[in-house]
All heavy atoms as TSV, in Angstrom:
chain	resi	resn	atom	element	x	y	z
A	1	MET	N	N	0.142	-10.386	-8.971
A	1	MET	CA	C	-0.184	-8.991	-8.724
A	1	MET	C	C	-1.691	-8.882	-8.567
A	1	MET	O	O	-2.426	-9.485	-9.326
A	1	MET	CB	C	0.293	-8.138	-9.880
A	1	MET	CG	C	1.792	-8.098	-10.024
A	1	MET	SD	S	2.321	-7.059	-11.389
A	1	MET	CE	C	2.686	-8.328	-12.578
A	2	SER	N	N	-2.078	-8.089	-7.587
A	2	SER	CA	C	-3.517	-8.013	-7.408
A	2	SER	C	C	-3.925	-6.784	-6.612
A	2	SER	O	O	-3.158	-6.258	-5.812
A	2	SER	CB	C	-4.028	-9.260	-6.707
A	2	SER	OG	O	-3.655	-9.243	-5.354
A	3	MET	N	N	-5.140	-6.389	-6.862
A	3	MET	CA	C	-5.702	-5.295	-6.092
A	3	MET	C	C	-5.894	-5.731	-4.642
A	3	MET	O	O	-5.747	-4.925	-3.728
A	3	MET	CB	C	-7.023	-4.827	-6.697
A	3	MET	CG	C	-7.481	-3.512	-6.089
A	3	MET	SD	S	-8.883	-2.778	-6.907
A	3	MET	CE	C	-10.216	-3.707	-6.201
A	4	GLU	N	N	-6.199	-7.017	-4.407
A	4	GLU	CA	C	-6.376	-7.517	-3.045
A	4	GLU	C	C	-5.087	-7.347	-2.241
A	4	GLU	O	O	-5.117	-6.987	-1.065
A	4	GLU	CB	C	-6.807	-8.985	-3.053
A	4	GLU	CG	C	-8.213	-9.194	-3.570
A	4	GLU	CD	C	-8.300	-9.202	-5.108
A	4	GLU	OE1	O	-7.261	-9.301	-5.788
A	4	GLU	OE2	O	-9.429	-9.085	-5.612
A	5	SER	N	N	-3.957	-7.594	-2.873
A	5	SER	CA	C	-2.671	-7.408	-2.213
A	5	SER	C	C	-2.449	-5.932	-1.892
A	5	SER	O	O	-1.953	-5.587	-0.807
A	5	SER	CB	C	-1.537	-7.934	-3.103
A	5	SER	OG	O	-0.297	-7.802	-2.457
A	6	ALA	N	N	-2.830	-5.064	-2.795
A	6	ALA	CA	C	-2.686	-3.626	-2.570
A	6	ALA	C	C	-3.574	-3.171	-1.414
A	6	ALA	O	O	-3.144	-2.361	-0.574
A	6	ALA	CB	C	-3.020	-2.850	-3.837
A	7	ILE	N	N	-4.797	-3.702	-1.340
A	7	ILE	CA	C	-5.695	-3.347	-0.233
A	7	ILE	C	C	-5.103	-3.827	1.086
A	7	ILE	O	O	-5.100	-3.092	2.082
A	7	ILE	CB	C	-7.109	-3.926	-0.464
A	7	ILE	CG1	C	-7.799	-3.165	-1.598
A	7	ILE	CG2	C	-7.940	-3.870	0.812
A	7	ILE	CD1	C	-9.123	-3.767	-2.044
A	8	ALA	N	N	-4.579	-5.040	1.113
A	8	ALA	CA	C	-3.960	-5.572	2.330
A	8	ALA	C	C	-2.776	-4.706	2.742
A	8	ALA	O	O	-2.582	-4.422	3.941
A	8	ALA	CB	C	-3.524	-7.011	2.111
A	9	TYR	N	N	-1.979	-4.259	1.772
A	9	TYR	CA	C	-0.838	-3.389	2.047
A	9	TYR	C	C	-1.303	-2.064	2.657
A	9	TYR	O	O	-0.753	-1.612	3.666
A	9	TYR	CB	C	-0.055	-3.136	0.753
A	9	TYR	CG	C	0.894	-1.980	0.837
A	9	TYR	CD1	C	2.100	-2.098	1.516
A	9	TYR	CD2	C	0.580	-0.756	0.250
A	9	TYR	CE1	C	2.976	-1.021	1.593
A	9	TYR	CE2	C	1.447	0.312	0.322
A	9	TYR	CZ	C	2.640	0.182	1.000
A	9	TYR	OH	O	3.497	1.240	1.088
A	10	ILE	N	N	-2.317	-1.453	2.074
A	10	ILE	CA	C	-2.820	-0.173	2.577
A	10	ILE	C	C	-3.313	-0.334	4.011
A	10	ILE	O	O	-3.008	0.486	4.883
A	10	ILE	CB	C	-3.930	0.375	1.659
A	10	ILE	CG1	C	-3.334	0.792	0.308
A	10	ILE	CG2	C	-4.648	1.565	2.320
A	10	ILE	CD1	C	-4.370	1.062	-0.773
A	11	LYS	N	N	-4.049	-1.400	4.277
A	11	LYS	CA	C	-4.548	-1.642	5.634
A	11	LYS	C	C	-3.393	-1.864	6.604
A	11	LYS	O	O	-3.413	-1.370	7.733
A	11	LYS	CB	C	-5.518	-2.818	5.634
A	11	LYS	CG	C	-6.829	-2.460	4.961
A	11	LYS	CD	C	-7.823	-3.599	4.988
A	11	LYS	CE	C	-9.131	-3.152	4.338
A	11	LYS	NZ	N	-10.143	-4.214	4.352
A	12	HIS	N	N	-2.374	-2.605	6.169
A	12	HIS	CA	C	-1.200	-2.824	7.010
A	12	HIS	C	C	-0.508	-1.496	7.320
A	12	HIS	O	O	-0.109	-1.256	8.469
A	12	HIS	CB	C	-0.249	-3.790	6.314
A	12	HIS	CG	C	0.796	-4.363	7.203
A	12	HIS	ND1	N	1.672	-5.313	6.774
A	12	HIS	CD2	C	1.140	-4.131	8.503
A	12	HIS	CE1	C	2.498	-5.640	7.747
A	12	HIS	NE2	N	2.194	-4.925	8.801
A	13	MET	N	N	-0.375	-0.645	6.329
A	13	MET	CA	C	0.230	0.671	6.531
A	13	MET	C	C	-0.558	1.496	7.545
A	13	MET	O	O	0.014	2.194	8.367
A	13	MET	CB	C	0.322	1.439	5.206
A	13	MET	CG	C	1.375	0.953	4.255
A	13	MET	SD	S	3.053	1.357	4.769
A	13	MET	CE	C	3.107	3.109	4.379
A	14	ARG	N	N	-1.882	1.407	7.492
A	14	ARG	CA	C	-2.743	2.178	8.392
A	14	ARG	C	C	-2.684	1.646	9.823
A	14	ARG	O	O	-2.815	2.407	10.772
A	14	ARG	CB	C	-4.178	2.178	7.901
A	14	ARG	CG	C	-4.373	2.946	6.600
A	14	ARG	CD	C	-5.805	2.903	6.120
A	14	ARG	NE	N	-6.760	3.352	7.110
A	14	ARG	CZ	C	-7.179	4.616	7.253
A	14	ARG	NH1	N	-6.730	5.526	6.441
A	14	ARG	NH2	N	-8.044	4.930	8.180
A	15	GLU	N	N	-2.494	0.337	9.982
A	15	GLU	CA	C	-2.626	-0.295	11.292
A	15	GLU	C	C	-1.307	-0.547	12.022
A	15	GLU	O	O	-1.311	-0.736	13.232
A	15	GLU	CB	C	-3.372	-1.623	11.136
A	15	GLU	CG	C	-4.786	-1.445	10.627
A	15	GLU	CD	C	-5.440	-2.742	10.197
A	15	GLU	OE1	O	-4.774	-3.816	10.221
A	15	GLU	OE2	O	-6.630	-2.683	9.817
A	16	ASP	N	N	-0.184	-0.576	11.309
A	16	ASP	CA	C	1.088	-0.969	11.913
A	16	ASP	C	C	2.110	0.157	11.777
A	16	ASP	O	O	2.732	0.336	10.729
A	16	ASP	CB	C	1.586	-2.247	11.240
A	16	ASP	CG	C	2.834	-2.825	11.881
A	16	ASP	OD1	O	3.598	-2.076	12.525
A	16	ASP	OD2	O	3.049	-4.041	11.732
A	17	GLU	N	N	2.298	0.893	12.861
A	17	GLU	CA	C	3.192	2.058	12.827
A	17	GLU	C	C	4.631	1.669	12.499
A	17	GLU	O	O	5.313	2.381	11.755
A	17	GLU	CB	C	3.137	2.789	14.168
A	17	GLU	CG	C	3.936	4.069	14.186
A	17	GLU	CD	C	3.807	4.821	15.499
A	17	GLU	OE1	O	2.792	4.657	16.195
A	17	GLU	OE2	O	4.745	5.570	15.825
A	18	ASP	N	N	5.118	0.562	13.049
A	18	ASP	CA	C	6.494	0.139	12.764
A	18	ASP	C	C	6.678	-0.205	11.283
A	18	ASP	O	O	7.683	0.177	10.673
A	18	ASP	CB	C	6.881	-1.065	13.622
A	18	ASP	CG	C	7.038	-0.706	15.090
A	18	ASP	OD1	O	7.331	0.470	15.401
A	18	ASP	OD2	O	6.850	-1.608	15.935
A	19	PHE	N	N	5.702	-0.915	10.715
A	19	PHE	CA	C	5.764	-1.252	9.295
A	19	PHE	C	C	5.761	0.024	8.462
A	19	PHE	O	O	6.577	0.185	7.552
A	19	PHE	CB	C	4.580	-2.149	8.916
A	19	PHE	CG	C	4.540	-2.543	7.466
A	19	PHE	CD1	C	5.394	-3.508	6.961
A	19	PHE	CD2	C	3.632	-1.955	6.598
A	19	PHE	CE1	C	5.354	-3.880	5.626
A	19	PHE	CE2	C	3.582	-2.311	5.266
A	19	PHE	CZ	C	4.444	-3.282	4.781
A	20	ARG	N	N	4.850	0.946	8.787
A	20	ARG	CA	C	4.742	2.216	8.050
A	20	ARG	C	C	6.056	2.996	8.131
A	20	ARG	O	O	6.552	3.515	7.134
A	20	ARG	CB	C	3.580	3.036	8.605
A	20	ARG	CG	C	3.354	4.348	7.886
A	20	ARG	CD	C	2.117	5.087	8.370
A	20	ARG	NE	N	2.109	5.330	9.806
A	20	ARG	CZ	C	1.293	4.731	10.681
A	20	ARG	NH1	N	0.410	3.847	10.290
A	20	ARG	NH2	N	1.355	5.027	11.962
A	21	ARG	N	N	6.643	3.035	9.310
A	21	ARG	CA	C	7.904	3.760	9.497
A	21	ARG	C	C	9.019	3.129	8.651
A	21	ARG	O	O	9.812	3.851	8.040
A	21	ARG	CB	C	8.278	3.739	10.975
A	21	ARG	CG	C	9.283	4.796	11.340
A	21	ARG	CD	C	9.527	4.892	12.829
A	21	ARG	NE	N	8.251	4.923	13.540
A	21	ARG	CZ	C	8.006	4.291	14.692
A	21	ARG	NH1	N	8.947	3.602	15.289
A	21	ARG	NH2	N	6.829	4.372	15.263
A	22	THR	N	N	9.045	1.806	8.602
A	22	THR	CA	C	10.066	1.121	7.808
A	22	THR	C	C	9.876	1.410	6.326
A	22	THR	O	O	10.840	1.727	5.617
A	22	THR	CB	C	10.033	-0.397	8.061
A	22	THR	OG1	O	10.247	-0.634	9.458
A	22	THR	CG2	C	11.106	-1.108	7.266
A	23	VAL	N	N	8.642	1.302	5.846
A	23	VAL	CA	C	8.361	1.572	4.431
A	23	VAL	C	C	8.752	3.012	4.090
A	23	VAL	O	O	9.449	3.266	3.101
A	23	VAL	CB	C	6.876	1.325	4.092
A	23	VAL	CG1	C	6.546	1.833	2.692
A	23	VAL	CG2	C	6.534	-0.147	4.214
A	24	ASN	N	N	8.315	3.949	4.902
A	24	ASN	CA	C	8.588	5.364	4.625
A	24	ASN	C	C	10.055	5.734	4.819
A	24	ASN	O	O	10.506	6.740	4.282
A	24	ASN	CB	C	7.696	6.253	5.491
A	24	ASN	CG	C	6.248	6.182	5.092
A	24	ASN	OD1	O	5.919	5.886	3.953
A	24	ASN	ND2	N	5.358	6.421	6.043
A	25	GLY	N	N	10.795	4.910	5.550
A	25	GLY	CA	C	12.201	5.193	5.800
A	25	GLY	C	C	13.145	4.629	4.758
A	25	GLY	O	O	14.362	4.820	4.860
A	26	CYS	N	N	12.623	3.957	3.753
A	26	CYS	CA	C	13.477	3.406	2.696
A	26	CYS	C	C	14.198	4.543	1.974
A	26	CYS	O	O	13.647	5.622	1.793
A	26	CYS	CB	C	12.656	2.591	1.700
A	26	CYS	SG	S	12.020	1.059	2.396
A	27	GLU	N	N	15.423	4.267	1.568
A	27	GLU	CA	C	16.265	5.312	0.999
A	27	GLU	C	C	15.807	5.829	-0.363
A	27	GLU	O	O	16.102	6.962	-0.719
A	27	GLU	CB	C	17.712	4.834	0.909
A	27	GLU	CG	C	17.896	3.630	0.008
A	27	GLU	CD	C	19.268	2.991	0.138
A	27	GLU	OE1	O	19.727	2.782	1.261
A	27	GLU	OE2	O	19.863	2.727	-0.924
A	28	ASP	N	N	15.116	4.993	-1.137
A	28	ASP	CA	C	14.622	5.436	-2.442
A	28	ASP	C	C	13.470	4.537	-2.873
A	28	ASP	O	O	13.101	3.593	-2.168
A	28	ASP	CB	C	15.739	5.448	-3.488
A	28	ASP	CG	C	16.412	4.101	-3.679
A	28	ASP	OD1	O	15.765	3.053	-3.475
A	28	ASP	OD2	O	17.601	4.079	-4.034
A	29	GLU	N	N	12.901	4.847	-4.018
A	29	GLU	CA	C	11.728	4.108	-4.500
A	29	GLU	C	C	12.029	2.634	-4.731
A	29	GLU	O	O	11.214	1.765	-4.409
A	29	GLU	CB	C	11.204	4.749	-5.784
A	29	GLU	CG	C	9.906	4.144	-6.262
A	29	GLU	CD	C	9.329	4.844	-7.481
A	29	GLU	OE1	O	9.661	6.022	-7.718
A	29	GLU	OE2	O	8.557	4.192	-8.195
A	30	ALA	N	N	13.202	2.332	-5.256
A	30	ALA	CA	C	13.563	0.931	-5.514
A	30	ALA	C	C	13.645	0.152	-4.208
A	30	ALA	O	O	13.148	-0.986	-4.119
A	30	ALA	CB	C	14.882	0.858	-6.273
A	31	ALA	N	N	14.245	0.743	-3.191
A	31	ALA	CA	C	14.336	0.085	-1.886
A	31	ALA	C	C	12.952	-0.076	-1.273
A	31	ALA	O	O	12.648	-1.091	-0.637
A	31	ALA	CB	C	15.244	0.883	-0.959
A	32	ASN	N	N	12.103	0.912	-1.478
A	32	ASN	CA	C	10.738	0.870	-0.976
A	32	ASN	C	C	9.990	-0.316	-1.589
A	32	ASN	O	O	9.394	-1.125	-0.876
A	32	ASN	CB	C	10.042	2.198	-1.285
A	32	ASN	CG	C	8.647	2.273	-0.746
A	32	ASN	OD1	O	7.743	1.646	-1.296
A	32	ASN	ND2	N	8.460	3.041	0.305
A	33	TRP	N	N	10.015	-0.437	-2.924
A	33	TRP	CA	C	9.322	-1.535	-3.600
A	33	TRP	C	C	9.903	-2.877	-3.196
A	33	TRP	O	O	9.172	-3.852	-3.017
A	33	TRP	CB	C	9.372	-1.362	-5.116
A	33	TRP	CG	C	8.308	-0.458	-5.629
A	33	TRP	CD1	C	8.476	0.801	-6.114
A	33	TRP	CD2	C	6.897	-0.718	-5.700
A	33	TRP	NE1	N	7.259	1.335	-6.475
A	33	TRP	CE2	C	6.273	0.419	-6.229
A	33	TRP	CE3	C	6.114	-1.814	-5.356
A	33	TRP	CZ2	C	4.901	0.496	-6.432
A	33	TRP	CZ3	C	4.741	-1.739	-5.550
A	33	TRP	CH2	C	4.150	-0.592	-6.085
A	34	ALA	N	N	11.229	-2.948	-3.048
A	34	ALA	CA	C	11.869	-4.207	-2.649
A	34	ALA	C	C	11.385	-4.630	-1.266
A	34	ALA	O	O	11.077	-5.813	-1.044
A	34	ALA	CB	C	13.389	-4.061	-2.666
A	35	PHE	N	N	11.285	-3.682	-0.340
A	35	PHE	CA	C	10.815	-4.008	1.003
A	35	PHE	C	C	9.361	-4.454	0.971
A	35	PHE	O	O	8.984	-5.448	1.603
A	35	PHE	CB	C	10.974	-2.828	1.965
A	35	PHE	CG	C	10.397	-3.128	3.313
A	35	PHE	CD1	C	11.082	-3.932	4.207
A	35	PHE	CD2	C	9.152	-2.645	3.681
A	35	PHE	CE1	C	10.532	-4.249	5.443
A	35	PHE	CE2	C	8.592	-2.949	4.902
A	35	PHE	CZ	C	9.290	-3.760	5.790
A	36	VAL	N	N	8.531	-3.716	0.248
A	36	VAL	CA	C	7.101	-4.053	0.169
A	36	VAL	C	C	6.932	-5.464	-0.398
A	36	VAL	O	O	6.154	-6.270	0.130
A	36	VAL	CB	C	6.342	-3.001	-0.672
A	36	VAL	CG1	C	4.937	-3.468	-1.010
A	36	VAL	CG2	C	6.303	-1.666	0.060
A	37	GLN	N	N	7.675	-5.789	-1.438
A	37	GLN	CA	C	7.579	-7.123	-2.030
A	37	GLN	C	C	8.117	-8.190	-1.079
A	37	GLN	O	O	7.559	-9.277	-0.992
A	37	GLN	CB	C	8.285	-7.162	-3.371
A	37	GLN	CG	C	7.529	-6.361	-4.429
A	37	GLN	CD	C	8.241	-6.328	-5.767
A	37	GLN	OE1	O	9.462	-6.388	-5.834
A	37	GLN	NE2	N	7.464	-6.227	-6.831
A	38	SER	N	N	9.188	-7.878	-0.345
A	38	SER	CA	C	9.736	-8.854	0.604
A	38	SER	C	C	8.774	-9.103	1.756
A	38	SER	O	O	8.835	-10.151	2.408
A	38	SER	CB	C	11.093	-8.392	1.134
A	38	SER	OG	O	10.945	-7.337	2.076
A	39	ALA	N	N	7.868	-8.151	1.995
A	39	ALA	CA	C	6.857	-8.311	3.039
A	39	ALA	C	C	5.668	-9.124	2.531
A	39	ALA	O	O	4.696	-9.340	3.269
A	39	ALA	CB	C	6.403	-6.940	3.540
A	40	GLY	N	N	5.707	-9.546	1.264
A	40	GLY	CA	C	4.681	-10.421	0.725
A	40	GLY	C	C	3.611	-9.740	-0.110
A	40	GLY	O	O	2.628	-10.374	-0.493
A	41	TYR	N	N	3.801	-8.473	-0.411
A	41	TYR	CA	C	2.808	-7.745	-1.209
A	41	TYR	C	C	3.272	-7.703	-2.660
A	41	TYR	O	O	4.442	-7.478	-2.938
A	41	TYR	CB	C	2.608	-6.330	-0.666
A	41	TYR	CG	C	2.097	-6.350	0.747
A	41	TYR	CD1	C	2.934	-6.090	1.817
A	41	TYR	CD2	C	0.776	-6.669	1.018
A	41	TYR	CE1	C	2.466	-6.131	3.118
A	41	TYR	CE2	C	0.300	-6.717	2.316
A	41	TYR	CZ	C	1.150	-6.452	3.360
A	41	TYR	OH	O	0.681	-6.504	4.647
A	42	ASP	N	N	2.318	-7.905	-3.570
A	42	ASP	CA	C	2.651	-7.934	-4.992
A	42	ASP	C	C	1.532	-7.245	-5.766
A	42	ASP	O	O	0.468	-7.833	-5.973
A	42	ASP	CB	C	2.817	-9.373	-5.461
A	42	ASP	CG	C	3.357	-9.469	-6.874
A	42	ASP	OD1	O	3.947	-8.486	-7.365
A	42	ASP	OD2	O	3.171	-10.528	-7.497
A	43	PHE	N	N	1.779	-5.995	-6.145
A	43	PHE	CA	C	0.779	-5.223	-6.880
A	43	PHE	C	C	1.487	-4.186	-7.730
A	43	PHE	O	O	2.652	-3.867	-7.497
A	43	PHE	CB	C	-0.219	-4.550	-5.925
A	43	PHE	CG	C	0.430	-3.704	-4.855
A	43	PHE	CD1	C	0.743	-2.375	-5.084
A	43	PHE	CD2	C	0.726	-4.241	-3.621
A	43	PHE	CE1	C	1.343	-1.593	-4.108
A	43	PHE	CE2	C	1.320	-3.472	-2.630
A	43	PHE	CZ	C	1.624	-2.144	-2.878
A	44	THR	N	N	0.766	-3.686	-8.714
A	44	THR	CA	C	1.294	-2.651	-9.594
A	44	THR	C	C	0.779	-1.289	-9.126
A	44	THR	O	O	-0.138	-1.216	-8.298
A	44	THR	CB	C	0.837	-2.883	-11.045
A	44	THR	OG1	O	-0.597	-2.783	-11.081
A	44	THR	CG2	C	1.294	-4.237	-11.565
A	45	VAL	N	N	1.324	-0.234	-9.668
A	45	VAL	CA	C	0.848	1.113	-9.344
A	45	VAL	C	C	-0.626	1.276	-9.727
A	45	VAL	O	O	-1.411	1.790	-8.923
A	45	VAL	CB	C	1.743	2.199	-9.982
A	45	VAL	CG1	C	1.136	3.583	-9.818
A	45	VAL	CG2	C	3.140	2.153	-9.372
A	46	PRO	N	N	-1.057	0.832	-10.924
A	46	PRO	CA	C	-2.486	0.935	-11.241
A	46	PRO	C	C	-3.367	0.163	-10.249
A	46	PRO	O	O	-4.445	0.634	-9.875
A	46	PRO	CB	C	-2.598	0.360	-12.654
A	46	PRO	CG	C	-1.254	0.583	-13.253
A	46	PRO	CD	C	-0.286	0.385	-12.111
A	47	GLU	N	N	-2.907	-1.008	-9.816
A	47	GLU	CA	C	-3.671	-1.774	-8.828
A	47	GLU	C	C	-3.728	-1.029	-7.496
A	47	GLU	O	O	-4.753	-1.044	-6.812
A	47	GLU	CB	C	-3.067	-3.166	-8.638
A	47	GLU	CG	C	-3.297	-4.057	-9.836
A	47	GLU	CD	C	-2.472	-5.323	-9.826
A	47	GLU	OE1	O	-1.400	-5.376	-9.177
A	47	GLU	OE2	O	-2.902	-6.277	-10.496
A	48	PHE	N	N	-2.641	-0.368	-7.129
A	48	PHE	CA	C	-2.619	0.431	-5.901
A	48	PHE	C	C	-3.641	1.567	-5.995
A	48	PHE	O	O	-4.381	1.824	-5.041
A	48	PHE	CB	C	-1.216	0.994	-5.648
A	48	PHE	CG	C	-1.137	1.855	-4.431
A	48	PHE	CD1	C	-1.055	1.300	-3.165
A	48	PHE	CD2	C	-1.147	3.235	-4.549
A	48	PHE	CE1	C	-0.987	2.100	-2.037
A	48	PHE	CE2	C	-1.080	4.044	-3.428
A	48	PHE	CZ	C	-0.994	3.475	-2.169
A	49	LYS	N	N	-3.690	2.220	-7.143
A	49	LYS	CA	C	-4.651	3.311	-7.331
A	49	LYS	C	C	-6.085	2.791	-7.264
A	49	LYS	O	O	-6.953	3.426	-6.662
A	49	LYS	CB	C	-4.392	4.033	-8.656
A	49	LYS	CG	C	-3.111	4.848	-8.630
A	49	LYS	CD	C	-2.840	5.525	-9.955
A	49	LYS	CE	C	-1.545	6.308	-9.891
A	49	LYS	NZ	N	-1.243	6.985	-11.144
A	50	GLN	N	N	-6.349	1.634	-7.856
A	50	GLN	CA	C	-7.678	1.024	-7.788
A	50	GLN	C	C	-8.026	0.665	-6.342
A	50	GLN	O	O	-9.162	0.857	-5.901
A	50	GLN	CB	C	-7.750	-0.236	-8.649
A	50	GLN	CG	C	-7.762	0.019	-10.123
A	50	GLN	CD	C	-7.761	-1.285	-10.912
A	50	GLN	OE1	O	-7.190	-2.288	-10.493
A	50	GLN	NE2	N	-8.407	-1.259	-12.065
A	51	ALA	N	N	-7.057	0.146	-5.605
A	51	ALA	CA	C	-7.280	-0.223	-4.207
A	51	ALA	C	C	-7.607	1.012	-3.379
A	51	ALA	O	O	-8.500	0.982	-2.526
A	51	ALA	CB	C	-6.047	-0.929	-3.648
A	52	THR	N	N	-6.891	2.093	-3.638
A	52	THR	CA	C	-7.150	3.340	-2.926
A	52	THR	C	C	-8.574	3.809	-3.188
A	52	THR	O	O	-9.296	4.185	-2.258
A	52	THR	CB	C	-6.137	4.420	-3.353
A	52	THR	OG1	O	-4.812	3.941	-3.083
A	52	THR	CG2	C	-6.358	5.719	-2.606
A	53	GLU	N	N	-8.997	3.770	-4.439
A	53	GLU	CA	C	-10.367	4.171	-4.790
A	53	GLU	C	C	-11.388	3.267	-4.105
A	53	GLU	O	O	-12.421	3.742	-3.615
A	53	GLU	CB	C	-10.554	4.147	-6.301
A	53	GLU	CG	C	-9.793	5.243	-7.015
A	53	GLU	CD	C	-9.872	5.128	-8.534
A	53	GLU	OE1	O	-10.786	4.438	-9.033
A	53	GLU	OE2	O	-9.022	5.721	-9.208
A	54	ALA	N	N	-11.119	1.963	-4.052
A	54	ALA	CA	C	-12.038	1.023	-3.406
A	54	ALA	C	C	-12.169	1.323	-1.915
A	54	ALA	O	O	-13.276	1.292	-1.359
A	54	ALA	CB	C	-11.565	-0.411	-3.620
A	55	ILE	N	N	-11.054	1.641	-1.282
A	55	ILE	CA	C	-11.090	1.974	0.146
A	55	ILE	C	C	-11.824	3.291	0.364
A	55	ILE	O	O	-12.604	3.422	1.313
A	55	ILE	CB	C	-9.663	2.003	0.733
A	55	ILE	CG1	C	-9.135	0.564	0.805
A	55	ILE	CG2	C	-9.645	2.663	2.100
A	55	ILE	CD1	C	-7.692	0.445	1.211
A	56	TYR	N	N	-11.606	4.256	-0.499
A	56	TYR	CA	C	-12.345	5.519	-0.400
A	56	TYR	C	C	-13.848	5.259	-0.460
A	56	TYR	O	O	-14.612	5.787	0.341
A	56	TYR	CB	C	-11.961	6.478	-1.524
A	56	TYR	CG	C	-10.625	7.156	-1.385
A	56	TYR	CD1	C	-10.075	7.843	-2.460
A	56	TYR	CD2	C	-9.893	7.123	-0.207
A	56	TYR	CE1	C	-8.853	8.493	-2.364
A	56	TYR	CE2	C	-8.676	7.757	-0.093
A	56	TYR	CZ	C	-8.165	8.434	-1.177
A	56	TYR	OH	O	-6.959	9.074	-1.085
A	57	GLN	N	N	-14.270	4.436	-1.423
A	57	GLN	CA	C	-15.695	4.140	-1.576
A	57	GLN	C	C	-16.225	3.395	-0.350
A	57	GLN	O	O	-17.317	3.689	0.138
A	57	GLN	CB	C	-15.939	3.324	-2.841
A	57	GLN	CG	C	-15.780	4.109	-4.103
A	57	GLN	CD	C	-15.988	3.262	-5.352
A	57	GLN	OE1	O	-16.071	2.044	-5.280
A	57	GLN	NE2	N	-16.048	3.922	-6.500
A	58	GLU	N	N	-15.445	2.457	0.146
A	58	GLU	CA	C	-15.852	1.656	1.302
A	58	GLU	C	C	-16.109	2.539	2.525
A	58	GLU	O	O	-17.020	2.293	3.308
A	58	GLU	CB	C	-14.769	0.628	1.623
A	58	GLU	CG	C	-15.044	-0.222	2.833
A	58	GLU	CD	C	-13.903	-1.188	3.132
A	58	GLU	OE1	O	-13.183	-1.596	2.190
A	58	GLU	OE2	O	-13.726	-1.517	4.306
A	59	HIS	N	N	-15.297	3.582	2.672
A	59	HIS	CA	C	-15.396	4.447	3.853
A	59	HIS	C	C	-16.099	5.772	3.566
A	59	HIS	O	O	-16.151	6.651	4.432
A	59	HIS	CB	C	-13.995	4.716	4.420
A	59	HIS	CG	C	-13.360	3.469	4.963
A	59	HIS	ND1	N	-13.699	2.914	6.183
A	59	HIS	CD2	C	-12.430	2.643	4.436
A	59	HIS	CE1	C	-12.992	1.822	6.382
A	59	HIS	NE2	N	-12.210	1.632	5.330
A	60	GLY	N	N	-16.611	5.931	2.358
A	60	GLY	CA	C	-17.338	7.157	2.005
A	60	GLY	C	C	-16.451	8.393	1.973
A	60	GLY	O	O	-16.894	9.486	2.301
A	61	ILE	N	N	-15.212	8.217	1.558
A	61	ILE	CA	C	-14.258	9.327	1.487
A	61	ILE	C	C	-14.232	9.885	0.075
A	61	ILE	O	O	-14.156	9.133	-0.900
A	61	ILE	CB	C	-12.833	8.861	1.868
A	61	ILE	CG1	C	-12.841	8.316	3.307
A	61	ILE	CG2	C	-11.826	9.981	1.702
A	61	ILE	CD1	C	-11.563	7.606	3.679
A	62	THR	N	N	-14.284	11.202	-0.023
A	62	THR	CA	C	-14.164	11.854	-1.309
A	62	THR	C	C	-12.759	12.427	-1.425
A	62	THR	O	O	-12.374	13.271	-0.608
A	62	THR	CB	C	-15.193	13.011	-1.451
A	62	THR	OG1	O	-16.494	12.464	-1.259
A	62	THR	CG2	C	-15.085	13.674	-2.802
A	63	PRO	N	N	-11.963	11.947	-2.379
A	63	PRO	CA	C	-10.594	12.466	-2.524
A	63	PRO	C	C	-10.616	13.953	-2.861
A	63	PRO	O	O	-11.542	14.443	-3.495
A	63	PRO	CB	C	-10.023	11.664	-3.680
A	63	PRO	CG	C	-10.986	10.590	-3.984
A	63	PRO	CD	C	-12.287	10.949	-3.372
A	64	LEU	N	N	-9.572	14.631	-2.424
A	64	LEU	CA	C	-9.462	16.066	-2.720
A	64	LEU	C	C	-9.053	16.310	-4.140
A	64	LEU	O	O	-8.392	15.589	-4.758
A	64	LEU	CB	C	-8.438	16.716	-1.776
A	64	LEU	CG	C	-8.787	16.619	-0.312
A	64	LEU	CD1	C	-7.633	17.163	0.529
A	64	LEU	CD2	C	-10.043	17.399	-0.013
């Protein structure tokens, strides 16, 4: 599990419409996590939140 994996996942979601559509089309949270992990990403919710903050800082975005 790693923040690096979470950052890679976020970037993949931003850049690949088909991947994003598949992730968002999962029937429930368990199916969503299973798909994300099967795609090679391994991170926790806290790591995802840290990755989001890191990307915000990198791009000078202030969360609402």
